[in-house]
C-alpha positions in Angstrom: 32.6 -2.2 -22.3 33.6 -5.0 -19.9 33.6 -4.6 -16.2 36.6 -6.3 -14.5 36.8 -5.1 -10.9 34.6 -3.1 -8.5 35.8 -1.9 -5.1 33.6 0.1 -2.6 34.5 1.6 0.7 32.6 3.7 3.3 29.5 3.6 1.0 26.1 3.1 2.6 26.2 -0.3 4.5 29.8 -1.0 3.4 31.8 0.7 6.1 34.8 -1.6 5.4 36.1 -2.1 1.8 34.3 -4.6 -0.4 35.9 -5.7 -3.6 34.8 -7.9 -6.5 37.4 -9.1 -9.0 37.2 -11.3 -12.0 33.9 -10.3 -13.6 33.2 -12.6 -16.6 32.6 -11.2 -20.1 29.1 -12.8 -20.3 26.5 -13.3 -17.5 27.5 -12.5 -14.0 25.0 -13.5 -11.3 25.3 -11.5 -8.0 23.0 -13.1 -5.4 22.1 -12.8 -1.8 19.2 -12.4 0.6 17.4 -9.1 1.1 19.6 -6.3 2.6 22.7 -8.3 1.8 24.0 -5.4 -0.3 23.1 -6.2 -3.9 21.3 -3.0 -4.6 24.0 -1.1 -2.8 26.6 -2.4 -5.2 24.4 -1.5 -8.1 24.0 2.0 -6.7 27.7 2.3 -6.2 28.2 1.5 -9.9 25.7 4.2 -10.9 27.3 6.7 -8.5 30.8 6.1 -9.8 29.7 6.8 -13.4 26.8 9.3 -13.1 27.7 11.5 -10.1 30.3 14.2 -10.1 33.0 13.7 -7.5 32.4 17.2 -6.2 28.7 16.6 -5.5 27.7 17.6 -1.9 24.5 18.5 0.0 21.9 15.8 0.7 24.1 13.5 -1.4 26.3 13.1 1.7 23.6 11.4 3.7 22.4 9.4 0.7 25.6 7.4 0.3 27.4 7.7 3.6 27.1 4.9 6.2 24.5 5.5 8.8 25.9 7.7 11.6 29.2 8.5 9.9 28.9 12.1 8.8 32.7 12.3 8.3 32.9 9.4 5.9 34.7 9.6 2.6 33.1 7.1 0.2 35.5 5.7 -2.4 34.6 3.7 -5.5 37.1 2.1 -7.9 36.1 0.5 -11.2 38.4 -1.4 -13.6 37.0 -2.0 -17.1 37.8 -2.5 -20.7 36.7 0.1 -23.2 37.3 -0.3 -26.9 39.9 -3.0 -26.1 41.9 -0.6 -23.8 42.3 -1.1 -20.1 40.5 1.7 -18.1 40.5 2.6 -14.5 38.0 4.9 -12.7 38.7 6.2 -9.1 36.3 8.5 -7.3 36.5 9.8 -3.7 33.6 11.9 -2.4 33.1 14.6 0.3 36.5 14.4 2.1 39.6 15.0 -0.1 37.3 14.4 -3.0 38.9 13.5 -6.3 38.3 11.8 -9.6 40.8 10.0 -11.8 40.1 8.3 -15.1 42.7 6.5 -17.2 42.2 4.8 -20.5 45.3 3.2 -22.0 48.1 5.7 -21.6 45.8 8.8 -21.3 44.7 10.2 -18.0 42.0 12.7 -16.8 41.7 14.3 -13.4 38.8 16.0 -11.5 36.0 17.5 -13.5 37.7 16.5 -16.8 37.4 12.9 -15.7 33.7 13.3 -15.0 33.0 15.0 -18.3 35.1 12.7 -20.4 33.4 9.6 -19.0 30.0 11.1 -19.7 30.9 11.8 -23.3 32.3 8.2 -23.8 29.2 6.4 -22.4 26.5 8.7 -23.7 25.0 10.5 -20.6 25.3 14.1 -19.2 26.3 15.5 -15.9 23.8 17.2 -13.6 24.2 21.0 -13.5 24.0 21.0 -9.7 23.3 18.3 -7.1 22.8 14.6 -7.9 22.0 13.3 -11.3 18.4 12.8 -12.3 16.9 10.2 -14.6 16.9 12.6 -17.5 20.7 12.9 -17.2 21.6 9.3 -17.5 21.2 8.8 -21.2 22.2 5.4 -22.7 23.4 3.8 -19.4 20.2 4.9 -17.7 18.4 2.8 -20.4 20.6 -0.3 -20.2 21.1 -0.3 -16.4 17.7 -1.3 -14.9 17.1 -0.2 -11.3 15.2 -2.4 -8.9 11.5 -2.4 -9.7 11.9 -0.2 -12.8 12.1 -2.8 -15.6 8.4 -2.3 -16.8 9.2 1.4 -17.4 10.5 1.9 -20.9 9.1 5.1 -22.5 10.7 7.4 -20.0 14.3 5.9 -20.1 14.1 5.8 -23.9 12.9 9.5 -24.0 15.9 10.5 -21.8 18.3 8.6 -24.1 16.6 9.3 -27.5 18.9 12.1 -28.7 22.1 10.2 -27.8 20.7 7.0 -29.4 19.8 8.9 -32.7 23.3 10.3 -32.8 25.2 7.1 -32.1 22.9 4.9 -34.3 22.9 7.2 -37.2 25.0 4.9 -39.4 22.6 2.0 -38.8 19.1 3.4 -38.8 19.8 6.8 -40.6 18.1 10.1 -39.7 14.9 9.4 -37.8 13.4 12.8 -38.7 12.7 14.2 -42.1 12.5 18.0 -42.1 11.1 18.5 -45.7 8.5 15.8 -45.2 7.4 17.2 -41.9 7.1 20.7 -43.3 4.7 19.5 -46.0 2.7 17.5 -43.6 2.5 20.4 -41.1 1.3 22.7 -43.9 -1.4 20.3 -45.0 -2.4 19.6 -41.4 -2.6 23.4 -40.8 -4.9 23.9 -43.8 -7.0 20.9 -42.8 -7.2 22.1 -39.2 -9.1 25.2 -40.4 -11.9 22.9 -41.6 -11.6 19.7 -39.5 -10.0 18.8 -36.2 -7.6 15.9 -35.7 -10.4 13.7 -34.3 -12.5 14.3 -37.5 -14.9 16.9 -36.2 -15.8 19.8 -38.4 -14.5 23.2 -37.4 -14.0 26.8 -38.7 -16.0 27.8 -41.8 -17.0 24.2 -42.5 -18.6 23.9 -39.0 -20.1 27.4 -39.3 -21.7 26.6 -42.7 -23.0 23.3 -41.4 -24.6 25.0 -38.4 -26.1 27.7 -40.7 -27.5 24.9 -42.9 -29.0 23.1 -39.9 -30.7 26.3 -38.8 -32.0 27.1 -42.3 -33.3 23.5 -42.7 -35.0 23.7 -39.3 -36.7 27.0 -40.3 -37.8 25.6 -43.6 -39.1 22.4 -42.0 -40.9 24.5 -39.4 -42.7 26.5 -42.1 -43.6 23.2 -43.9 -45.1 21.9 -40.7 -46.9 25.1 -40.1 -48.5 25.2 -43.6 -49.5 21.5 -43.3 -51.0 22.2 -39.9 -53.0 25.1 -41.3 -54.5 23.0 -44.1 -55.3 20.2 -41.7 -57.1 22.6 -39.4 -59.3 23.8 -42.3 -60.3 20.2 -43.1 -60.9 19.5 -39.4 -63.2 22.6 -39.0 -65.4 21.3 -41.9 -65.7 17.9 -40.2 -66.5 19.4 -36.8 -69.3 21.7 -38.2 -71.0 18.7 -39.9 -70.8 16.7 -36.7 -72.2 19.6 -34.7 -75.3 19.8 -37.0 -76.0 16.1 -36.7 -75.6 16.1 -32.9 -78.0 19.0 -32.3 -80.6 17.5 -34.6 -80.8 14.2 -32.6 -80.1 15.6 -29.1 -79.2 12.2 -27.5 -78.7 13.7 -24.0 -82.5 14.3 -23.6 -83.5 10.6 -24.1 -80.7 9.4 -21.8 -81.8 11.7 -19.0 -85.4 10.3 -19.2 -84.2 6.6 -19.0 -82.0 7.5 -16.0 -85.0 9.0 -14.1 -87.1 5.9 -14.7 -84.4 3.5 -13.5 -83.9 5.5 -10.3 -87.6 5.2 -9.6 -87.6 1.4 -9.9 -84.5 1.2 -7.7 -86.1 3.3 -4.9 -89.1 1.0 -4.7 -86.8 -2.0 -3.8 -84.9 -0.1 -1.1 -87.2 -0.9 2.0 -86.8 -4.7 1.6 -83.0 -4.2 1.3 -83.0 -2.2 4.5 -85.0 -5.0 6.3 -82.6 -7.7 5.1 -79.6 -5.7 6.4 -81.2 -5.3 9.8 -82.0 -9.0 10.1 -78.4 -9.9 9.1 -77.0 -7.6 11.8 -79.3 -9.2 14.5 -78.1 -12.7 13.4 -74.4 -11.6 13.8 -75.2 -10.5 17.4 -76.8 -13.9 18.2 -73.8 -15.8 16.7 -71.4 -13.9 19.0 -73.6 -14.7 22.0 -73.6 -18.4 21.1 -69.8 -18.4 20.8 -69.4 -16.7 24.2 -71.8 -19.1 25.9 -70.3 -22.2 24.3 -66.8 -21.0 25.4 -67.9 -20.6 29.1 -69.6 -24.1 29.0 -66.5 -25.8 27.6 -64.2 -24.0 30.1 -66.3 -25.3 33.0 -66.0 -28.9 31.8 -62.2 -28.4 31.3 -61.8 -27.0 34.9 -63.6 -29.9 36.4 -61.4 -32.4 34.6 -58.2 -30.5 35.7 -59.3 -30.5 39.3 -59.4 -34.3 39.3 -55.8 -34.4 38.0 -54.6 -31.9 40.6 -56.0 -34.2 43.4 -54.0 -37.2 42.0 -50.8 -35.1 41.8 -51.3 -33.8 45.4 -51.3 -37.4 46.7 -47.9 -38.0 44.8 -46.4 -34.9 46.3 -47.4 -36.0 49.9 -45.3 -39.2 49.4 -42.3 -37.3 48.0 -42.4 -34.9 51.0 -42.0 -37.8 53.4 -39.1 -39.2 51.4 -37.4 -35.7 51.3 -37.6 -35.4 55.2 -35.9 -38.8 55.6 -33.1 -37.9 53.1 -32.3 -34.7 55.0 -32.0 -36.5 58.3 -29.5 -39.0 56.7 -27.4 -36.2 55.1 -27.2 -34.3 58.5 -25.8 -37.4 60.1 -23.2 -37.9 57.4 -22.1 -34.3 57.6 -21.3 -34.6 61.4 -19.2 -37.7 60.8 -17.2 -36.0 58.0 -16.5 -32.9 60.2 -15.0 -35.1 62.9 -12.7 -36.8 60.4 -11.6 -33.4 59.0 -10.6 -32.1 62.4 -8.6 -35.2 63.2 -6.7 -34.9 59.9 -6.0 -31.2 60.6 -4.1 -32.2 63.8 -1.9 -34.7 62.0 -1.1 -32.2 59.3 -0.1 -29.5 61.8 2.4 -31.9 63.4 3.9 -32.8 60.0 4.2 -29.1 59.0 6.3 -28.3 62.1 8.6 -31.3 61.3 9.1 -30.1 57.7 9.7 -26.5 58.9 12.6 -27.6 61.0 14.1 -29.5 58.1 13.7 -26.4 55.8 15.4 -24.1 58.3 18.4 -26.4 58.5 18.7 -26.4 54.7 18.3 -22.6 54.5 21.1 -22.1 57.1 23.5 -24.2 55.1 22.7 -22.3 51.9 23.1 -18.9 53.6 26.5 -20.0 54.9 27.6 -21.0 51.3 26.4 -17.6 49.9 28.2 -15.8 52.7 31.5 -17.4 51.9 31.1 -16.7 48.2 30.3 -13.0 48.6 33.2 -12.5 51.0 35.6 -13.8 48.3 34.1 -11.5 45.6 34.4 -8.5 47.8 38.1 -9.2 48.6 38.9 -9.7 44.9 37.0 -6.7 43.7 38.7 -4.4 46.3 42.1 -5.5 45.1 41.2 -4.9 41.4 39.8 -1.5 42.1 43.1 -0.5 43.7 45.0 -1.7 40.6 42.7 0.3 38.3 43.1 3.5 40.3 46.9 3.3 40.1 46.8 2.6 36.3 44.4 5.5 35.7 46.8 7.8 37.5 49.7 6.6 35.3 47.6 7.0 32.1 46.5 10.5 33.0 50.1 11.8 32.7 50.3 10.4 29.1 46.9 11.3 27.7 46.7 13.6 24.6 43.7 15.4 23.0 42.6 12.8 20.5 40.8 15.4 18.4 43.9 17.6 18.1 46.1 14.5 17.4 43.7 13.5 14.6 43.7 17.0 13.3 47.6 17.0 13.4 47.6 13.8 11.3 45.3 15.3 8.7 47.4 18.5 8.6 50.6 16.4 8.1 49.0 14.4 5.3 47.6 17.5 3.6 51.0 19.2 4.0 52.7 16.3 2.2 50.1 16.4 -0.5 50.5 20.1 -1.0 54.3 19.8 -1.0 54.2 17.1 -3.7 51.8 19.1 -5.8 53.8 22.2 -5.3 57.0 20.5 -6.5 55.1 19.2 -9.5 54.0 22.6 -10.6 56.8 24.8 -9.3 59.5 26.2 -11.6 62.5 23.9 -11.3 65.9 25.5 -11.5 68.9 23.2 -12.1 72.4 24.6 -11.5 75.5 23.1 -13.1 78.4 25.5 -12.4 82.0 25.2 -13.3 84.5 24.9 -10.5 85.0 28.2 -8.7 81.9 29.9 -10.2 79.1 31.0 -7.9 75.6 32.4 -8.1 74.0 34.6 -5.4 70.4 33.1 -5.2 68.7 35.2 -2.6 67.0 33.0 0.0 68.8 30.0 -1.5 72.1 31.4 -0.6 75.4 31.1 -2.6 75.2 28.3 -5.1 78.7 26.9 -6.0 77.9 23.4 -7.1 75.5 21.2 -9.1 72.1 21.3 -7.4 68.4 21.9 -8.1 65.7 24.1 -6.5 61.9 24.5 -6.9 60.9 28.1 -7.2 57.6 28.7 -5.5 58.0 32.5 -5.2 60.0 35.2 -7.1 63.8 34.9 -6.7 66.7 37.0 -8.1 69.9 35.2 -9.2 73.0 37.4 -9.1 75.9 36.2 -11.3 79.1 38.2 -10.5 80.5 39.8 -13.5 77.4 38.9 -15.6 74.3 40.5 -14.0 71.0 39.4 -12.5 68.3 36.9 -13.6 64.7 37.2 -12.1 62.8 33.9 -11.8 59.1 34.4 -11.4 57.0 31.2 -11.0 53.7 31.1 -12.8 50.9 32.8 -11.0 47.7 31.1 -9.8 48.2 27.4 -8.9 51.8 27.8 -7.6 51.1 30.8 -5.5 47.9 29.1 -4.1 49.8 25.9 -3.2 52.6 27.9 -1.6 50.1 29.9 0.5 48.4 26.6 1.4 51.8 25.1 2.4 52.6 28.0 4.6 49.2 27.9 6.2 49.4 24.2 6.9 53.0 24.6 8.3 51.8 27.3 10.7 48.8 25.1 11.7 51.1 22.1 12.3 53.3 24.2 14.6 50.4 25.5 16.6 49.1 21.9 17.1 52.5 20.6 18.2 52.7 23.4 20.7 49.2 22.7 22.0 50.0 19.0 22.4 53.5 19.8 23.9 55.2 17.5 21.3 58.2 18.0 19.1 56.8 16.3 16.1 54.1 13.9 15.0 56.2 10.8 15.7 56.7 11.7 19.3 53.0 12.4 19.7 52.1 9.0 18.1 54.6 7.2 20.4 53.1 8.9 23.5 49.6 8.2 22.3 50.5 4.6 21.8 51.8 4.3 25.4 48.5 5.9 26.6 46.4 3.5 24.5 48.2 0.5 26.0 47.5 1.7 29.6 43.9 2.5 28.5 43.6 -1.1 27.2 45.0 -2.4 30.5 42.4 -0.4 32.4 39.7 -1.7 30.1 40.9 -5.3 30.7 41.0 -4.8 34.5 37.6 -3.2 34.5 36.3 -6.2 32.5 37.7 -8.6 35.1 36.1 -6.4 37.8 32.7 -6.5 36.1 33.0 -10.3 35.7 33.6 -10.7 39.4 30.9 -8.1 40.3 28.4 -9.6 37.8 26.6 -6.4 37.3 26.6 -5.4 41.0 28.4 -2.5 42.7 30.9 -3.1 45.5 28.7 -1.2 47.9 25.8 -3.4 46.8 27.9 -6.5 47.5 28.9 -5.2 51.0 25.2 -4.7 51.7 24.4 -8.2 50.5 27.2 -9.5 52.8 25.6 -7.7 55.8 22.2 -9.0 54.8 23.4 -12.6 54.6 25.0 -12.3 58.0 21.8 -11.1 59.5 19.8 -13.7 57.7 22.0 -16.5 59.2 21.5 -15.2 62.7 17.7 -14.9 62.2 17.4 -18.5 60.8 19.4 -19.9 63.8 17.0 -18.1 66.2 14.0 -19.5 64.4 15.4 -23.1 64.6 16.1 -22.7 68.3 12.6 -21.4 69.1 10.9 -24.2 67.2 9.8 -27.2 69.4 10.9 -30.7 68.4 8.3 -32.9 66.7 8.4 -36.6 66.1 5.7 -37.2 63.6 5.7 -40.7 61.9 3.5 -39.3 59.0 5.2 -37.5 56.1 4.0 -33.9 55.3 2.8 -35.1 51.8 0.8 -38.0 53.3 -0.7 -35.8 56.0 -1.6 -33.1 53.5 -3.2 -35.6 51.1 -5.2 -37.1 54.0 -6.4 -33.7 55.1 -7.3 -32.6 51.6 -9.3 -35.9 51.2 -11.1 -35.2 54.5 -11.9 -31.6 53.4 -13.3 -33.0 50.1 -15.4 -35.6 52.0 -16.7 -33.0 54.4 -17.5 -30.6 51.5 -19.3 -33.4 49.7 -21.4 -34.1 52.8 -22.2 -30.4 53.2 -23.3 -30.2 49.5 -25.4 -33.4 50.0 -27.1 -32.0 53.1 -27.7 -28.7 51.2 -29.2 -30.5 48.2 -31.4 -32.6 50.5 -32.6 -29.5 52.3 -33.2 -27.7 49.0 -35.1 -30.7 47.7 -37.3 -30.8 50.8 -38.1 -27.0 50.5 -39.0 -27.4 46.8 -41.3 -30.4 47.3 -43.0 -28.8 50.4 -43.5 -25.5 48.5 -45.0 -27.3 45.5 -47.3 -29.4 47.8 -48.6 -26.4 49.7 -49.3 -24.4 46.6 -51.1 -27.3 44.9 -53.2 -28.0 48.1 -54.3 -24.4 48.2 -55.3 -24.5 44.5 -57.3 -27.7 44.9 -59.2 -26.2 47.8 -60.1 -23.0 45.9 -61.1 -24.8 42.7 -63.3 -27.3 44.7 -65.3 -24.5 46.2 -65.7 -22.7 42.9 -66.8 -25.7 40.8 -68.4 -28.1 43.2 -70.2 -25.6 45.5 -73.9 -24.7 45.2 -73.3 -21.3 43.5 -71.1 -22.9 40.9 -73.6 -25.6 40.0 -76.5 -23.1 39.7 -74.4 -20.9 37.3 -73.6 -23.9 35.1 -77.4 -24.9 34.8 -78.4 -21.3 33.9 -75.6 -21.2 31.3 -77.1 -24.3 29.6 -80.6 -22.8 29.5 -79.4 -19.5 28.1 -77.4 -21.3 25.3 -80.5 -23.3 24.2 -82.6 -20.1 24.0 -80.1 -18.2 21.9 -79.7 -21.0 19.4 -83.5 -21.1 18.9 -83.5 -17.3 18.1 -80.7 -17.9 15.6 -82.8 -20.6 13.8 -85.8 -18.2 13.5 -83.6 -15.4 12.2 -82.1 -17.6 9.5 -85.6 -18.4 8.2 -86.6 -14.7 7.9 -83.4 -13.8 6.0 -83.9 -16.7 3.6 -87.5 -15.4 2.8 -86.2 -11.8 2.2 -83.3 -13.0 0.0 -85.8 -14.9 -2.2 -88.0 -11.8 -2.7 -85.0 -9.6 -3.5 -83.6 -12.0 -6.1 -86.9 -11.7 -8.0 -86.7 -7.8 -7.9 -82.9 -7.8 -9.0 -81.7 -4.6 -7.2 -78.2 -5.1 -8.6 -79.4 -4.9 -12.2 -81.5 -1.8 -11.4 -78.4 -0.1 -9.9 -76.3 -1.0 -13.0 -79.1 0.6 -15.2 -79.0 3.8 -13.2 -75.1 4.0 -13.4 -75.2 3.2 -17.1 -77.7 5.9 -18.0 -75.9 8.5 -15.8 -72.6 7.8 -17.5 -74.0 7.9 -21.0 -75.9 11.2 -20.3 -72.7 12.8 -18.8 -70.6 11.6 -21.8 -73.1 13.1 -24.3 -73.0 16.5 -22.6 -69.1 16.3 -22.5 -69.0 15.4 -26.2 -71.4 18.3 -27.1 -69.3 20.9 -25.1 -66.0 19.6 -26.4 -67.2 19.9 -30.0 -68.3 23.5 -29.4 -64.8 24.2 -27.9 -63.0 22.6 -30.9 -65.0 24.7 -33.4 -64.2 27.9 -31.5 -60.5 27.1 -31.3 -60.2 26.1 -35.0 -61.9 29.4 -36.0 -59.5 31.4 -33.9 -56.4 29.5 -35.2 -57.4 29.9 -38.9 -58.2 33.5 -38.4 -54.7 34.1 -36.8 -52.7 32.1 -39.4 -54.5 33.3 -42.5 -52.7 36.6 -42.8 -49.0 35.4 -42.3 -48.2 34.5 -46.0 -46.9 31.0 -45.1 -46.3 29.9 -48.7 -44.1 32.9 -49.5 -42.1 32.4 -46.4 -41.6 28.7 -47.2 -40.3 29.5 -50.8 -37.7 31.9 -49.3 -36.5 29.4 -46.7 -36.1 26.6 -49.3 -33.9 28.9 -51.5 -31.6 29.7 -48.5 -31.2 26.0 -47.8 -30.2 25.3 -51.4 -27.5 28.0 -51.2 -26.1 26.7 -48.0 -26.1 23.1 -49.2 -24.0 24.1 -52.2 -21.5 26.1 -50.0 -21.2 23.2 -47.5 -20.5 20.7 -50.4 -17.6 22.9 -51.5 -16.1 23.1 -48.0 -16.5 19.3 -47.5 -14.9 18.6 -50.9 -11.9 20.7 -49.8 -11.7 19.1 -46.4 -11.9 15.6 -47.9 -9.2 16.4 -50.4 -6.9 17.8 -47.6 -7.7 14.7 -45.5 -6.8 12.4 -48.3 -3.5 14.2 -48.9 -2.7 14.2 -45.2 -3.4 10.4 -44.9 -1.2 9.8 -48.0 1.6 11.8 -46.5 1.2 10.2 -43.1 1.2 6.7 -44.7 4.4 7.7 -46.6 6.0 8.9 -43.4 4.9 5.7 -41.6 6.4 3.6 -44.3 9.6 5.6 -44.0 9.7 5.1 -40.3 9.1 1.4 -40.7 12.2 1.3 -42.9 14.1 3.4 -40.4 13.1 1.3 -37.4 13.5 -2.0 -39.1 17.0 -2.5 -37.5 15.6 -2.1 -34.0 12.6 -4.4 -34.8 15.1 -7.0 -36.3 17.1 -6.9 -33.0 14.0 -7.2 -30.8 12.0 -9.9 -32.6 14.5 -12.8 -32.0 14.2 -12.2 -28.2 10.4 -12.0 -28.5 10.2 -15.3 -30.4 12.1 -16.9 -27.5 9.5 -15.7 -25.0 6.4 -16.1 -27.2 7.3 -19.1 -29.4 5.0 -20.2 -32.2 3.1 -16.8 -32.3 3.0 -14.3 -35.2 4.5 -11.2 -33.7 4.8 -7.6 -34.9 6.3 -4.7 -32.8 5.0 -1.2 -33.3 7.8 1.4 -32.9 7.6 5.2 -32.8 10.3 7.7 -32.1 12.8 5.0 -31.4 10.6 3.3 -28.7 8.4 0.2 -28.9 4.8 1.3 -28.4 2.7 -1.9 -28.9 2.9 -5.6 -29.7 0.7 -7.6 -32.0 0.4 -11.3 -31.1 -1.7 -13.1 -33.7 -4.9 -11.0 -34.2 -4.6 -9.2 -30.9 -2.7 -5.8 -30.8 -2.1 -4.1 -27.4 -0.2 -1.1 -26.3 2.7 -2.0 -23.9 0.9 -0.4 -21.0 -2.1 -2.7 -21.5 -0.2 -5.9 -20.7 0.1 -7.3 -17.2 2.8 -6.1 -14.9 4.8 -9.3 -15.3 4.6 -9.1 -19.2 5.6 -5.4 -19.2 8.5 -6.3 -17.0 9.7 -9.0 -19.5 9.2 -6.7 -22.6 11.2 -4.0 -20.8 14.1 -6.3 -20.4 14.0 -7.6 -23.9 13.9 -4.1 -25.3 17.1 -3.3 -23.5 18.8 -6.3 -25.1 17.7 -5.0 -28.5 19.1 -1.5 -27.9 22.4 -3.0 -26.6 22.7 -5.1 -29.8 22.2 -2.0 -32.0 24.7 0.0 -30.0 27.3 -2.9 -30.2 26.8 -3.0 -34.0 27.4 0.7 -34.1 30.7 0.2 -32.2 29.4 1.8 -29.0 30.2 0.6 -25.4 27.5 -1.6 -23.8 26.9 -3.0 -20.3 23.6 -4.5 -19.1 22.7 -4.3 -15.4 19.5 -6.1 -14.2 18.8 -5.4 -10.6 16.0 -7.8 -9.6 14.4 -7.1 -13.0 12.1 -10.1 -13.3 10.6 -10.6 -9.8 7.0 -10.7 -11.2 7.6 -13.3 -13.8 6.0 -16.8 -13.4 8.1 -20.0 -13.5 7.2 -21.0 -17.1 7.9 -17.5 -18.6 11.0 -17.2 -16.4 12.5 -20.3 -18.1 12.1 -18.6 -21.5 13.6 -15.3 -20.2 16.7 -17.2 -19.0 17.2 -18.3 -22.6 16.9 -14.7 -23.8 19.3 -13.5 -21.1 21.8 -16.2 -22.1 21.5 -15.1 -25.7 22.2 -11.4 -24.7 25.2 -12.5 -22.6 26.8 -13.9 -25.8 27.2 -10.4 -27.1 27.3 -8.2 -23.9 28.5 -8.3 -20.4 25.4 -8.7 -18.1 25.3 -8.1 -14.3 22.2 -9.8 -12.9 21.3 -9.0 -9.2 18.8 -11.4 -7.6 17.7 -12.7 -4.1 16.6 -16.0 -5.7 19.8 -17.7 -6.8 18.2 -21.1 -7.1 15.8 -19.8 -9.7 18.8 -18.7 -11.8 21.0 -21.8 -11.2 20.3 -23.0 -14.8 20.7 -19.6 -16.5 24.2 -20.5 -17.7 26.0 -17.8 -15.6 29.7 -17.5 -16.4 30.3 -16.1 -12.9 28.3 -16.5 -9.6 29.1 -14.0 -6.8 27.7 -14.5 -3.3 27.3 -10.9 -2.1 26.4 -11.9 1.5 29.6 -14.0 1.9 31.6 -11.2 0.2 30.3 -8.6 2.7 30.6 -10.8 5.8 34.3 -11.4 5.0 35.0 -7.7 4.5 
């Protein structure tokens, strides 16, 4: 299949016709920026082939231009099919029709839709628009924008058609006999083992019974072993009990503990005395620390007082300097104020001079605006008069545009019905000899050679011969005749409503009205140009406002006194601003001097008060007496501390000789040993009682007989499980053999598809060992070297490339089978990197040697070296439409 021409009109963004001619047989590159119309053209191609011409509903809004609910989208496609020229014409919604011609054959309406679907290998939707599952082989080969990575679903929709059309190349994909055998084996195997290898049915039940029996047997073994162990343990415990009661170690340990406690109690008074002495020494140490702190603080305060007196002398000097600086700043501020006031007077004179000059300028500008507005008002008034007169003339010619358009449609439909009626009506040709006549009812007396089209029953009366009844075929003829009469009646009613004799008169009158309407529009445009967005009343108001403004400005100029200032306004303002800045600087300097004086005076007064207070506290009589008493008290406490240290040293020497820590360890050791001996004795008594109770309870259960019965049950179940496992393994082996045989058969069946796909893969993955896994006519995985991944495990870009290459392989197979092919790639490789894209271009070029390829892209520079046979600028094409 080779596309030659595509024409689209009133389809989505294409309100005007857009036509592409001269498609090349190989690679056609259709390029343009986003929203240029590339995907719209691709959708138009899909609509022409996949959609029935009679489709309505939401489909109207889907393909109509925005805001045009009454549009009638038209798509025309010229192409070659099997070496024959073919034309497809479809019109949707309004006067919808479909026409398909191939060679000398022609199909109309639904027959055209259905025949096209049979030829290209897709099916028509039952109702509404086509779905992806309807599009068959073209839906696989025509990749929509963003859908190139999706392969499994399009192949699934096209699988049945592919199997039928590739039967001569790949043979029957399914084998009924082989499948029946495999299904029978799998069914038998499924009774014993699941598809994932887990046991089920009788095999699983037997295994569970065996596990239970083994658990019971092992539990009995453990129970019997435990019984024998308890008997041995009881004998050991009884012997140990006799030995323990013969020696009675807890009695000796209790005696040693009592002796150790007596020795420890004899040492306790000296320990108490040492503790008391240590506490007294801690109190003395705290007193020494407090007294030392008070002594050191007095000395630091005395030194600080000397420093404060020196700082007070410095502050007295700074206070005198600050008073002098404030007096100087106040004098400078007074001078700056006088200079500011003088500059203000000069500025006022210059401002009045500039105001007079500005008033003169404003008066001249208002006069100019007044003259301009007067001219606009006069011109606009004249144009309004012309427009009013022309509107009056046009009103006498105006027709109802909706009824006129309806009349045009009725005339057109009437012509179509008349042509179709003549085509299907019964034609009656009269060739009479001279003098002969036929009475033909509504046709009158026929006496010559003539022809009529019978659209209703008519009786021919032949004098001297008889009558002939002509009855046209029912159905279509009668329906067309009825439609003709209805349209004729509707045309008459419309002409009467419009007051016209015929359509030509109505068109002439409508044309005269349009010319007057265009004249009104042109005059209104001129009026708007003059008005410049304003109304005439608004301009009149502006005229009055300008007149009043001129009068007011003249009054202001007259009232303003004359000034003869030699200084310009700019110089006067600059001098005044400088005077303001100088005055402000003087004010800030005075403020800073005053602030500095206050800060120094505040600091001086605070420090003077502090020096006076500290002198009284430290150098007064009371302060000196307190310091002397502090020194005496510190000496006394230090002497008490020395005597206490000597007493503690003596006590510590005596206690070291008595070793109270060792005595305490002996008491603890004998107490622990005594307690442990009691615990051991009681625990042994408990153990003997528990063992006696256990052996008494277990002795009557017959454990050995129970164990023999459990072992026999396990043996029976092991033999039964071995038989089931042997059957399951045999069925599994048979199923694996059959599956391997079927896989080998599929490998042979799918070899042609793999052979077509691998050359493209080697272009994109050069130097790699490749193997394609195929199942049910679809690639499912790809092995590259040692790595094998499902197609869904690759990156989005690689899946995109594999999806495009797979379409090339399907197209090659279909071409070998003599089936029509056309490849459409709508932005199919947008996620491919630069290096891989270069290899994909080589693959596309190879595919274009055998098939026509339409490649839509918004990156034409990236495809400049793809070897395109035809490059089509969609944006330029649409802008020229």
